[in-house]
N, C-alpha and C positions, 0 to 999 in steps of 0.2 A: 661139834665145836662150840661152846659158848659164844654169845654175841660180845662185840666189843663196843663199849659204849666211849667216845673221846669227846674231852671237853677243852677249848680253848677260847681265847678272848673271841678271836675272828675265826668264822669259818669261810673256808674257800668252797664256794658254791661251784656245781659242776656247770662247764660250759660246752661240754662237748668234745674236750679235749684234755690232756692229762693236766692237772694244777700244776702251775709252776711252784718252785722253792722246796726246800728241803723237807719241813714240817709238812707241807701239804701233800706232796707226793709219796711220803711215808706212811703218813696217815691214811690217805686214799687207798693204797695198797692193802694195808692191814685190815681196814674195813671191808672193802672189797671180797677179800678171802673168807672172812668169818662171817659177814653181814653184821650191821650194828646202826647205831646211830652216832652223830657227830652234831654236837650242842654248843651254841655260842652266839656271840653279839651278830647281828647281820650289818652292822657299819653304820646304822642310821640312828639319829638322836629325834627325840620327840620331846613336845612341851609338857609339862605335867608331869604325872607319873605314868610310867611305862608298864602297865599292868595288862597290856594287850597279849591275846593268847599265841602260843608258839606258832609259827608258821612251819609247816612241814613239806618236804618234796623228797620222793623217793627216786634213786636212779642206781643202777649197778648195786643193787643190794643194799645201798646205803640210804638212809633216811637223815636228811639235813634238818635239824631242828633251830631255828633262829628266832631271835627277838630284837627288838629296839632297846637303847636304853635311854632314859630321860635325861636331858640335858645336864640336869645338875649331877646326876650318875656319873655321866661322861666327865664332867669336868672335875668331880672329886676321885672318882676310881681311875680313869685313864690319864687325863692330863695331869691331875694332881698326885697322889700316892704313887701310882704305878710308874710315870715317867718323869715325875719331880722328884722323887725320892728314890724308889727301889732301883731305878735304871741307873742313875748316877752312883749310886753307893755300890751296888752290885758290881760295877765297872770301876770301883776304886778312885771314886771322886765324889767323896761325901761334901768337899767344898761346893760342889753345885748342888746339893739337895736342897729343897724347900719344902720342909715338914709343917703341915697344918693339921690339928686334930680333927678338924672337920673332915678334911680329905682322907684321913686314916677311917675314920667313922664311915665315910662313903664307900671305900674300898671294902671294909666287912660287910657292909650293907650289899653290895653287888654280889661279893662272894656267897653270902647268904642268898640272894634271890637265885644265882645259879643253882644252888642245891635245891631250892624249893621247886624249881622248873623240871630238875633233873629226876629227882625222886619217884614221882608218879610214873615215870616211863621204865622204871627198871623191873627187871626179874631177877630171881633170887640167884641165878648162876651167872649173869652179866658181869664183865670184868671192866672196870673203870680206869680209862687212862688220861691223867690230867696234865696240860701243858703250861709251863712257863710262869713267869713271875707276877702276872696279873692275878692268879688263883692259888697264892701259897695257903690261903685258909680254908679252901673249899672242902678238903677231906677232912678237916674237924666239923664243919657244918654238918656234912653228910653224915659222919659218925653220930653227932648230936641228934639227929634225926631218927636214927636206928638203923641206917644203912651199914649192912656187914658184908658186903661184897668186898672182894680184892680190889683195892684201891692203889693205883700208881701213880707217880708224879715224875715228870722229866723237866728239867730245867736246862732251856737252851742257852742262856746267858752265863756268866760265871758266878760262882758263889765266892763272896768275899770271906777274908780270913774274920777272925772273932771280934779283934779290935776294930776293924772297919765296920762288921755287922752292927756292932754295938753303938755306932752312931746313928742308928734309926732308932727313936724313942723306944718303940714299942717290939723292941728286940725280942723280949723274953716271950711275949705272946706269940709272937711270929715262930719262933723257934719251936714252942709247944704245939702250934697249930700243924707245922709240918709234919709232927711225930705221928700224927693220924694216919700217915700213909702206909701201906704195907711194903711198897718199894720206892724209894727215892733214888732217881737216877741223874746223873751228872755227865758232861762232856768229858772231864779229865779226872785223874786220880786228885790233883791238888784241890778241885772243887770238891770231890766227895770227903777228903780230909777236912776241909774247912767246914762244910755242913756239920760232920760228926762232932768237930771240936766245939761248933756253937750248940749243938744239943747237949752235950755233956756239960759245957759251962752254965748254959742259960735256960735248960728244960729240965735238967736232972736227970738225964739219960745215963745210961751205963754202956760201955762198949762191949761187945761181944762177938764171937767169928762171923764175919760177913754183915755186921751191922751194928744196931742199937737196941736195946731194950729199955723201954719205962713203963715200969710196973710190970703188968702181964703183957703187954704189947710190944712186938717185936718189929723194928724197921730194918728191912734189908737195904743197905746203902752200895751202889754199885757205880761202875763208870760205864757209859755207854755211848761211845763217839760216833755222832751222827756222821753219815756218809752220803754218797752221792750215787746215782745210777749211771755209771762209767759209760756204758754202750750208748745210751740215749744221748749224753752229752757227746760223744764222738759223731754220732749221726747228724745232730745237729750242726755241729761246727765244720762237717765237710759236705753238708748238704748242697750248698751252693756258692758260689762269690757274691757276697753280698755287695750292694751299692755304696754302702757306709765304708767296708773295707776299700773299696776303689777311690772313693773320695779321699781317704787317709793318704793314700799313696799317690794321687794323682800328682804328675809332676816330677816326681821323686821316687823312682823305681827302687833306688837302693836305700831308701830311707828307713831306718830301724826305729820301731816303735816299743814303748814302755806303756803298760796300761794297768789302769787300778779301777775298779768298781766298787763302790760304796754307796750305802744310803749316806745323806748328810748328816752326819752324827760325830760329836766331839770325841767319841770313844775310838773313832777311827784312824786319827793320827795324820789327818788330811794336811793342816798347816806344816807338820814335821816332814811330811812327805814333799812338798812343794820346796822346803828348805832344801832339802836332799838333792833334790833335781836341780836347783840352782847352783848348789856347790860342784855338781857334778860339771855343770857348763864351766864353772871357775876354773876348777883344778885340772881339766881334759879338755883343753880347747880343741881337740880333734873331733869331738862329739858334737860341737856347734854346726848347724846346718845338716846335721846327718841323723839326728835323735829327735823324736818328737815325744812328750810324755800327754798321754791320753787319759784324763781323769772324768769317769762318769760318775756323777754324784747326785743323783736323783733326791730332792727334798724330802724330808719326813717329819712329820710332827711340828710342823712350822707354826702350830699355836701353842707349842710348849715352851716356855722360858729358855733361853739359852741359843734355841735354834736359829733364829734370825741373826743373833750377833756372830755366830760362827759362819753363816753366809757371807756376811759382809766382810769380814776377816779374809774369807778365801778369794771374794772377789777382788780385793785391794790386792792381795799376793799375786794372784793370777795376772791381772793388768801390769802391775810392777814388772814381773819377771817378762812378760811379753815386751813390754816396753823397753825394756833393758837390752834383751837379748835377741829380739826377733828381727828379721829381716824380710825383705820384700816377698821371698820366695819360700820362707821358712818361718813357721810358728811354732816356738818351743813347746809351749803348754796348751793343750786344748781343754779347757774346763767347762764340762757341759752338765747341766742340772735338768735332767731329763731321765726318765726310765726307757729301757727297750725291753721289747719282747725277748725270751730266753733264745729264740730261734734265729734273732738277730745278734744278740750279744754273743753266743758261742763262736761264730764266724770270726767276730772281733778280738775274741781271746785267743782264737787259732792263729790269726795274722801277727800279733805281737812278739817280739823276740824275748821280752822280758814281763812277766807278771809281778807286779810291785803290791805285795798285800802286807802292809805294816801297821795293823790296829795298836793302839796304845793298850787295849786288853779287849778280848774278843770270847765268847764262851767255844766258838770252833772256827767260824769263817769257811763258809763253803765255796767261795769264790776262789780260794788257793786250790781246793780240788778241782773244780770246774775247769780252771786255768790249764791245770796238767792234762786232764782227761781230755780235753780240745785241742791238744798239740798234734802235728803231723809227725807220726812215729820216725819218719826217715829224717827229719829237718826240726827236733822239738825246740821249744823256747826254754827260758830258765826262770824259775820261782824264785824270788826274794821275798822272805818271809819273816813276820814280826816273831821274836821269842815269848810273845805275850798273846798270841793268837793259840786258841786250843789245838788248831791242826799242828802246830809246831811239834807236839809229843809225838805225833804218827810221822811227820815228814822231815824231821832235822836231819837226816842222813842224805836224802836227795836234794831237799831245797837248800838255798843260801840263808842261813839264819842271821838275822840282825836286830840291834836294839834302835827302836824307832826314836829315841831320846838322843840319839848319836848321828846327827846330821851328815857329818864329814864320813863316819864310818860307813853309814847307807850310800852315801854317794860313791865311795871306793867300791863297795860291793856291786853297785850299780855297773860300775866300769868294767869290774871282772865279768859280771853276766854277758855284758854286751860283747865281750872280747873272747868268752870261753869257745874253745874248740868244739867242734861237732861231736868227736867221739866221746868227750866227757858230758856233754849236753845229752846226748842217747844214753849214756851209762845212767845218768841221773834220773831220766824220765822213764826207764824201764825200772829201776827202782822203786820210784815213787808209784808208777801205774800198779805195781804188783801189791803194794800196800791198798792202794785205792780199792782194788778188787776184792782183797782181804776183808776189808771193814767197809763194805759198800752200804747202800741204804737198807737193802734187804736183810743185812746182818744186824745192823742198829735195832731195827724194828723185831726181828725175830728174837735176839737176844733178851731185849727187853721185856716181851711179851711172855716168852718163856718163863722168864724168873718171876713175873707177875703172877701168871697163872699156877706157878709152881709153889708159891709160898705157902707154909702153915697158916692156916686160917686163925685169925685172933679174934673171932667175932664174939666169944663170950667177954672180953676184956673191956674194961672202962674207958670210953673215949677221953680224949684229953679235955680239959675244960676250955670253952672257947670264950673270948673277951666278949663283954656284953655289948 
């Protein structure tokens, strides 16, 4: 089998245990099976120019090749164009985008540097798998350098429709750059359609069966919903009774828990979720003193504009709700800004009667899947899920689907979940678990790589012109 070469913004270095998170676990398994290289940023910044040699370490048939970024590269590529433009726009919040030409130039420069570091490591039959929005232009630079290997790209976040995508000033150049990939993969059919529409409108592509054509180059466009390792989650969830669960239940054996786990981000709909929980307490007095909402929201990108403000707003909302409704023996809302290891988190998910996953927009949202996989089969909880999460496409028949912009509707759905009879909860759980097993993590990476390895080579075709 040909080697697999994975490129992502960050590399999850080996720690002696299975790497956490969907991308990391899936990539680890794929690389271990075929052997290969995982190349990316090591998370460090340095002064001046980051022209240090690659640092490599090999473990379990995988070579981890990492390098630092110069501080200016980090500021422009990561803080700037990636997370101050692409992230908000791809989550349908162009109003939060902060475009600067220098940041875009820095983004292209880092994509070019990724290509320059990767090219010397390649063998003719290597298969290249590029991940996420940080590296949209990487395939184009590899083609420009003469790389004719099969190159696939997978986007973990949503892809916006053409009118929203067009709010990014260099939208045409980005669409053209993405046409350098042999396979472009997305979480949902809607994302794949939006990408195809953009390439037709802005890159001169033509539609054909299975994807797009630009000149002699074909791009296969597909939907590959990422999954989880169901058995691994279940094992962690029931491994032991955690002290965190015991602390949540202390002094209130019959207390019901609603749990949410999100990075601290404006796309996750946390403020809307807080408002819905407060409405639940207003319209259903019986839940007062009997239900607590636990929101785990570890901070992320705290140096990116907008994140400090959302944290301040959440702090104020949590204080107001607890001040208004709290009692000596009951805290309505437990809002915690810290990350937990997955081995700690899974028992917390299992202990909650309701999993509340209500992003305003999300590529997939694996917490929804982990919540259901963590449940006790004989007494499972209920998933309340936003219609704007990619996971809703697969889980709409078993979850309770809500619109996160309708706080009263969410409140009433929460009440329904808390009152749901055991028989209905079991039926919904079994239906969801069957889907989780069908579309698990192994299925995701196997389907994508099979399509990537099976594409008709377009080595002789002219690569797309890259921005200067």
